[in-house]
Structures are given as C-alpha cells and as structure tokens.
C-alpha positions as CSV (number, residue, x, y, z in Angstrom):
1,X,-0.1,0.0,0.0
2,X,1.4,3.4,-1.1
3,X,0.7,6.3,1.1
4,X,1.1,9.7,-0.4
5,X,-1.6,11.9,1.5
6,X,-3.0,11.8,5.0
7,X,-5.8,13.6,6.3
8,X,-6.0,13.9,10.1
9,X,-8.9,15.1,12.0
10,X,-10.2,15.4,15.5
11,X,-14.0,14.5,16.3
12,X,-16.3,14.3,19.4
13,X,-15.5,16.1,22.5
14,X,-12.0,17.8,22.6
15,X,-9.4,16.5,25.0
16,X,-6.0,18.0,26.2
17,X,-3.4,16.4,24.2
18,X,-5.1,16.3,20.6
19,X,-2.8,19.1,19.5
20,X,0.5,17.3,20.3
21,X,-1.1,14.1,18.6
22,X,-1.8,16.1,15.5
23,X,1.6,17.5,15.6
24,X,3.0,14.1,15.8
25,X,1.2,12.9,13.0
26,X,2.3,15.8,10.7
27,X,5.9,15.6,11.6
28,X,5.9,11.9,11.3
29,X,4.4,12.1,7.9
30,X,6.5,14.8,6.7
31,X,9.7,13.1,8.2
32,X,8.7,10.0,5.7
33,X,8.0,12.5,2.7
34,X,4.4,12.1,2.9
35,X,1.9,15.0,2.6
36,X,-0.5,15.9,5.6
37,X,-3.7,17.8,5.5
38,X,-5.9,18.9,8.4
39,X,-9.6,18.1,8.3
40,X,-11.3,20.7,10.3
41,X,-14.4,20.2,12.4
42,X,-14.1,16.4,12.5
43,X,-16.3,14.4,9.9
44,X,-18.2,17.7,8.9
45,X,-15.0,18.9,7.5
46,X,-14.6,15.8,5.3
47,X,-18.0,16.1,3.9
48,X,-17.8,19.8,3.1
49,X,-14.1,19.9,2.1
50,X,-13.1,22.2,5.1
51,X,-9.2,20.9,4.6
52,X,-5.9,22.9,4.9
53,X,-2.5,21.6,4.0
54,X,-0.2,21.2,7.3
55,X,3.6,21.5,7.5
56,X,6.0,22.0,10.3
57,X,5.0,25.6,10.8
58,X,1.4,24.7,11.1
59,X,2.0,22.7,14.1
60,X,4.8,24.7,15.7
61,X,4.4,25.6,19.3
62,X,1.1,23.7,19.7
63,X,2.5,20.8,21.8
64,X,1.5,22.9,25.0
65,X,-1.9,24.0,23.7
66,X,-5.2,22.7,24.9
67,X,-8.1,21.9,22.9
68,X,-7.7,21.2,19.2
69,X,-6.3,23.5,16.4
70,X,-8.5,21.4,14.0
71,X,-11.7,22.1,15.8
72,X,-14.3,19.6,16.6
73,X,-17.8,18.8,15.9
74,X,-20.4,16.1,15.8
75,X,-21.8,15.1,12.6
76,X,-25.3,13.3,12.2
77,X,-24.9,13.8,8.4
78,X,-21.7,11.4,8.4
79,X,-23.8,8.8,9.9
80,X,-26.0,8.4,6.9
81,X,-25.0,6.7,3.6
82,X,-25.3,9.8,1.8
83,X,-23.0,11.7,4.1
84,X,-20.3,9.0,3.9
85,X,-20.4,9.2,0.0
86,X,-19.8,12.7,0.2
87,X,-16.9,12.2,2.5
88,X,-15.3,9.6,0.2
89,X,-16.0,11.9,-2.8
90,X,-13.8,14.5,-0.9
91,X,-11.1,12.0,-0.2
92,X,-10.9,10.9,-3.9
93,X,-11.3,14.5,-5.3
94,X,-8.3,15.5,-3.1
95,X,-6.3,12.3,-3.1
96,X,-6.4,11.5,0.5
97,X,-5.6,7.8,0.6
98,X,-5.5,7.6,4.5
99,X,-7.3,9.2,7.4
100,X,-6.2,9.5,11.0
101,X,-9.0,9.9,13.3
102,X,-8.5,11.1,17.0
103,X,-11.5,10.8,19.2
104,X,-13.7,8.2,21.0
105,X,-16.0,5.4,20.1
106,X,-18.2,7.6,17.6
107,X,-15.1,8.7,15.9
108,X,-13.9,5.2,15.4
109,X,-17.4,4.0,14.1
110,X,-17.3,6.7,11.7
111,X,-13.7,5.7,10.7
112,X,-15.1,2.1,10.3
113,X,-17.8,3.3,8.0
114,X,-15.3,5.1,5.9
115,X,-13.0,2.1,5.5
116,X,-15.7,0.0,3.8
117,X,-15.4,2.5,0.7
118,X,-11.9,1.6,0.5
119,X,-10.2,4.4,2.6
120,X,-7.4,3.5,4.9
121,X,-8.3,4.5,8.5
122,X,-6.3,4.5,11.8
123,X,-8.0,5.7,15.0
124,X,-6.2,7.2,17.9
125,X,-8.2,7.3,21.3
126,X,-8.6,10.8,22.7
127,X,-11.2,11.2,25.3
128,X,-11.1,12.5,28.8
129,X,-13.5,10.0,30.0
130,X,-10.8,7.1,29.3
131,X,-13.8,4.7,28.3
132,X,-12.2,3.1,25.1
133,X,-12.3,-0.5,25.8
134,X,-9.2,-1.6,23.7
135,X,-6.8,0.7,25.5
136,X,-5.6,1.2,28.9
137,X,-5.1,5.0,28.3
138,X,-6.9,7.7,26.3
139,X,-5.4,11.2,25.4
140,X,-6.5,13.7,27.8
141,X,-7.7,11.7,30.8
142,X,-4.5,12.7,32.9
143,X,-4.8,16.3,32.3
144,X,-8.6,16.2,33.0
145,X,-8.1,14.2,36.1
146,X,-5.4,16.8,37.3
147,X,-7.7,19.5,36.6
148,X,-10.5,18.1,38.6
149,X,-8.2,17.1,41.5
150,X,-6.9,20.6,41.6
151,X,-10.3,22.0,41.9
152,X,-11.6,19.7,44.6
153,X,-8.4,20.4,46.5
154,X,-9.3,24.0,46.5
155,X,-13.1,23.3,47.2
156,X,-12.1,21.2,50.2
157,X,-10.5,24.2,51.8
158,X,-13.8,26.1,52.0
159,X,-15.9,23.2,52.9
160,X,-13.6,22.3,55.8
161,X,-13.5,26.1,57.1
162,X,-17.3,25.9,56.9
163,X,-17.8,22.3,57.9
164,X,-20.0,21.5,55.1
165,X,-20.8,18.7,52.8
166,X,-19.8,19.0,49.2
167,X,-21.3,17.1,46.3
168,X,-19.0,17.4,43.1
169,X,-20.1,16.3,39.7
170,X,-17.4,15.3,37.3
171,X,-17.6,14.3,33.6
172,X,-17.5,10.8,32.3
173,X,-21.0,10.4,30.5
174,X,-21.7,6.6,31.0
175,X,-18.1,5.9,32.5
176,X,-17.0,6.3,35.9
177,X,-13.1,6.1,35.6
178,X,-12.5,9.7,35.7
179,X,-14.5,10.1,38.9
180,X,-13.0,6.9,40.5
181,X,-9.5,8.0,39.8
182,X,-10.3,11.6,41.3
183,X,-12.2,10.4,44.1
184,X,-9.2,8.2,45.1
185,X,-6.8,11.1,44.6
186,X,-8.6,13.6,46.7
187,X,-9.6,11.1,49.4
188,X,-13.4,11.5,48.9
189,X,-15.9,10.3,51.5
190,X,-17.9,8.6,48.8
191,X,-17.6,8.1,45.0
192,X,-20.7,7.1,42.8
193,X,-20.1,5.6,39.5
194,X,-22.6,4.1,36.9
195,X,-20.6,0.8,36.6
196,X,-21.2,0.0,40.3
197,X,-24.7,-0.6,41.8
198,X,-25.5,2.1,44.2
199,X,-27.2,1.6,47.7
200,X,-27.6,5.0,48.8
201,X,-27.8,4.4,52.5
202,X,-24.8,2.3,52.6
203,X,-22.6,3.8,50.0
204,X,-23.4,7.6,50.8
205,X,-25.2,8.2,54.1
206,X,-23.3,5.6,56.3
207,X,-20.1,6.9,54.9
208,X,-21.0,10.4,55.9
209,X,-21.9,9.0,59.4
210,X,-18.9,7.0,59.8
211,X,-16.8,10.2,58.9
212,X,-18.5,12.2,61.3
213,X,-17.9,9.3,64.1
214,X,-14.2,9.5,63.0
215,X,-14.1,13.2,64.0
216,X,-14.5,14.9,60.4
217,X,-17.0,17.7,60.1
218,X,-16.6,18.1,56.3
219,X,-17.4,15.5,53.6
220,X,-16.6,15.2,50.0
221,X,-18.9,13.2,47.5
222,X,-17.6,12.7,44.0
223,X,-20.3,11.7,41.4
224,X,-19.8,10.6,37.9
225,X,-22.3,12.3,35.5
226,X,-23.6,9.1,34.5
227,X,-24.4,7.9,37.9
228,X,-26.8,10.8,38.6
229,X,-27.3,14.6,38.8
230,X,-25.3,16.3,41.7
231,X,-28.4,18.3,42.7
232,X,-30.4,15.2,43.0
233,X,-27.6,13.5,45.3
234,X,-27.5,16.5,47.3
235,X,-31.1,16.7,47.8
236,X,-31.4,13.1,48.9
237,X,-28.5,13.7,51.5
238,X,-30.7,16.8,53.0
239,X,-33.7,14.7,53.1
240,X,-31.9,11.8,54.8
241,X,-29.6,13.5,57.5
242,X,-30.6,17.0,57.4
243,X,-27.2,18.4,56.1
244,X,-27.2,21.1,53.4
245,X,-24.6,20.1,50.7
246,X,-23.2,22.6,48.3
247,X,-23.1,21.3,44.8
248,X,-20.3,21.9,42.4
249,X,-20.5,20.8,38.6
250,X,-16.9,21.0,37.2
251,X,-18.3,20.7,33.6
252,X,-16.3,21.6,30.6
253,X,-13.6,23.2,32.7
254,X,-12.1,19.6,33.0
255,X,-11.7,19.6,29.1
256,X,-9.5,22.7,28.9
257,X,-5.9,23.8,29.8
258,X,-2.5,22.9,28.7
259,X,-2.0,19.1,28.3
260,X,0.1,17.4,31.1
261,X,3.5,16.0,30.4
262,X,1.9,12.5,30.3
263,X,-0.7,13.5,27.8
264,X,1.9,15.0,25.5
265,X,4.3,12.2,25.6
266,X,1.5,9.7,25.1
267,X,-0.2,11.6,22.4
268,X,3.1,12.1,20.5
269,X,3.9,8.4,20.5
270,X,0.2,7.6,19.3
271,X,0.5,10.1,16.6
272,X,3.9,8.6,15.4
273,X,2.6,5.0,15.7
274,X,-0.6,5.9,13.6
275,X,1.5,7.1,10.5
276,X,4.0,4.2,10.9
277,X,1.3,1.6,10.8
278,X,0.0,3.4,7.5
279,X,3.4,3.1,6.0
280,X,3.6,-0.8,7.0
281,X,0.4,-1.2,5.1
282,X,-1.8,-1.7,7.8
283,X,-5.4,-0.1,8.0
284,X,-8.6,-0.4,10.0
285,X,-6.6,-0.2,13.3
286,X,-6.9,1.6,16.6
287,X,-3.7,2.7,18.5
288,X,-3.8,1.7,21.9
289,X,-1.8,1.0,25.1
290,X,-1.5,-2.5,26.6
291,X,0.8,-3.6,29.7
292,X,2.7,-0.4,29.5
293,X,3.6,-0.4,25.7
294,X,2.1,0.8,22.6
295,X,0.2,-1.4,20.1
296,X,-2.7,-1.6,17.8
297,X,-6.0,-3.7,17.4
298,X,-8.4,-4.0,14.6
299,X,-11.3,-1.6,14.8
300,X,-13.9,-4.0,14.7
301,X,-12.2,-5.8,17.4
302,X,-11.6,-2.9,19.6
303,X,-15.1,-1.6,19.3
304,X,-16.4,-5.0,20.4
305,X,-14.4,-4.9,23.6
306,X,-15.9,-4.2,27.1
307,X,-14.3,-2.1,29.8
308,X,-15.0,-2.1,33.4
309,X,-13.8,-0.6,36.6
310,X,-10.9,-2.4,38.1
311,X,-11.9,-4.3,41.0
312,X,-8.7,-3.2,42.8
313,X,-10.1,0.3,42.6
314,X,-13.3,-0.5,44.2
315,X,-11.6,-2.4,46.8
316,X,-9.2,0.5,47.6
317,X,-12.0,2.9,47.8
318,X,-13.8,0.7,50.3
319,X,-10.9,0.5,52.5
320,X,-10.1,4.3,52.3
321,X,-13.6,5.3,53.1
322,X,-13.9,2.8,56.0
323,X,-16.8,0.8,55.2
C-alpha cells in the first residue's frame, strides 16, 4: 500500500493532548516524505471539504496548547450513507488515501464506516472519559483528572472552613473512570459511578456518618455524571440526614488547559505510531496502550471489547472510606 497523502481530524469532545497528537502525525508524515492535511471540524469537514495543508510551521508551538487547532464537531450527516459518500468523494477529489481520526467510540465508528469504501483509516483514542475499551489509556485523561483534583482540593479548603458537605459532579458520561480516579486521589468520602450498583444508604449516608464518628466535620462526595445529577444526590442527602450540601458541577473546565506531560508524550507516541502503521500497509486499526507499551488492534475488535472499573480500585476505595 502506497501512502501519499494523509488527512488527520479530531472528532467528538475535545481532549487536552489532541494538539500534540496532530503535531506528531504531521511531523512523522513529513519525515517520511508524505503530505499531511488537516480536516477541520471532524467528519463535517471531510463532507464539506474544510481541509488545509499542514507543515512544520502549522503545528509549531502547539504541543503545549489545549483544545484542538483543527476544531471538532459531531456530525449526524456523516452517520448516513449519503454523508459517507460525500466524505469519500472529498477523499478521492483531493487524493487523500488515508485518514487518521482522533477521538472516541463515535469517531472510530465513523472511521470504520469510511473504511468500507476503501479509505485507509487509523483511530487514536482521545477522550477525557478514558472509556475506550481496547486501550488502558486515552489522550486527555491525565490532564482532566489533574484539573478536577486541583479544583476539588481548593473546594475542600472552604468546605473544611465551614464544616460542610460538598457534592462534586465530574464528567464521564456513562463511564466512571475519571470519577473513581479523582475520588481516590482526593480522599473523597464517597464516589458514585455508573458501573457499580448504588445503595444510597450504605454508599453515601453511612459513609458520611462514619466520617463524623471519626471526627470529621466536612465531607466530599464525588459523582460521575452518568451515576446521577449532583443536585439530586445533594437533595437526597439533605432529606436523609438534614445536611445542606453545596453542589459543584465542574463541567467543561475539565476539558481545557495545557496538556500534562503524560498526555503530551503519550499523544506524541500515538500519533507517530499511527503514521508508521499506515506506512507498514496496515489499516482499520486503533492505536492503543497495553501492559505499559503501545500497540494496535483491529477497529471491529476494539469496538466489540467491554471495559469495566478495576476491582482493585473498588476495593481500595472501600478500605479508604472505612466501610
């Protein structure tokens, strides 16, 4: 398989580290004498021809920038056969023989659809939710976790001063990986995630009571957005034990900020490997981490995998919260 022109895009929710990944794709391609083009606004950009040529200067000084210089968007049109054919037509017209797509499950399903028309595709996991089943690590997770931890640490100062209960909602859609990690790092009183069944009396109320028996007068409850709304959790706490919790929804602040060192390095390695895979004649692959190294899996295989919260994290949380 001869690779002459690579298109790179970011799709779905933005994640810190996408820019270093794009930078790595561009520089690796150019290193091998392959042209590289940026597709702006995800699959929408491929449908509408919103494409720019990228060179070393285009990606200079982007390794430390959050967000994505290529912008991102969700495209319902691309999920239709007509939209996919438009995207394929753009690829043929511009001579793009390969597409590297950075994003989550939805992005990979789009890449898989495109591959059925003969376009070479490689997916790179980029989502703060860290919910891509075929990889241990997704670009953006480390930065988002550090941002949430910093916010909660600051919030704890005022909660302690006023002897209050705080309910903090973190991102994660239907995945609790971010909430669990942040909760463990912050020493939360309780962590609620969608993967684990919730016994409200045992998992929240009794943990607050136990903390009070142990001499604490402030309590931190971390909730993954997929496990329930923070406002509703707070209302149930007030009803059960007459505490008046303060609610904080961290929201999109978790997506922003300069990527951490870990995200910069992992994103760079993943972007490099994506180009190398194409040059080796491989297609329909997802770049991923496994047992401390970097590898790749078939897109169909990767999308079929299931991911769950590590039992050790559940056990550690139980031990740390005393119940």
